[in-house]
C-alpha positions in Angstrom: -0.1 0.1 0.0 2.8 2.4 0.6 4.1 1.7 -2.9 0.8 3.0 -4.4 0.6 6.3 -2.1 4.4 6.9 -3.1 4.0 6.4 -7.1 0.7 8.4 -6.7 2.6 11.3 -5.0 5.4 11.2 -7.7 2.8 11.3 -10.5 0.2 14.0 -9.0 3.8 16.0 -7.8 5.3 15.7 -11.5 1.6 16.9 -13.0 1.7 19.8 -10.4 5.3 20.8 -11.5 4.6 20.8 -15.1 1.5 22.9 -14.6 3.2 25.5 -12.4 6.3 25.9 -15.0 3.7 26.2 -17.7 5.2 23.1 -19.7 1.7 21.6 -19.6 -1.2 24.0 -20.1 -4.7 22.9 -19.0 -6.2 25.9 -20.6 -5.1 24.4 -24.1 -7.8 24.9 -26.6 -9.5 27.5 -24.7 -9.7 31.0 -26.2 -9.2 33.2 -23.0 -5.7 34.2 -22.5 -6.3 36.8 -19.8 -8.2 34.1 -17.8 -5.2 31.9 -18.2 -3.0 34.5 -17.0 -5.2 35.3 -13.8 -5.3 31.6 -13.1 -1.3 31.3 -13.3 -0.8 34.7 -11.2 -3.0 33.1 -8.6 -2.1 29.4 -8.4 1.5 29.4 -10.2 3.7 29.6 -7.1 1.5 27.0 -5.1 1.7 24.6 -8.0 5.4 25.1 -7.9 6.2 24.7 -4.5 3.4 22.1 -4.0 4.4 20.1 -7.0 7.8 19.9 -6.0 7.2 19.1 -2.1 4.9 16.1 -3.2 7.3 14.7 -5.6 10.0 15.0 -3.0 7.3 13.4 -0.2 6.5 10.6 -2.6 10.3 10.0 -3.4 10.9 9.7 0.3 8.1 7.2 0.8 9.5 5.0 -2.0 12.8 5.0 -0.2 
């Protein structure tokens, strides 16, 4: 069970980090750039820090 939570944390951490650094764009296909920019201003830092933290926690769980 510990293995499942560790892998899950790693996957979620990677996705959050990719969204935070704008590598993966969840707004793709929507034509509203100002809403996208507002969203990244509001949640970008949270996704960067939270994603890296969850990723590190998942790696620790696997070890």
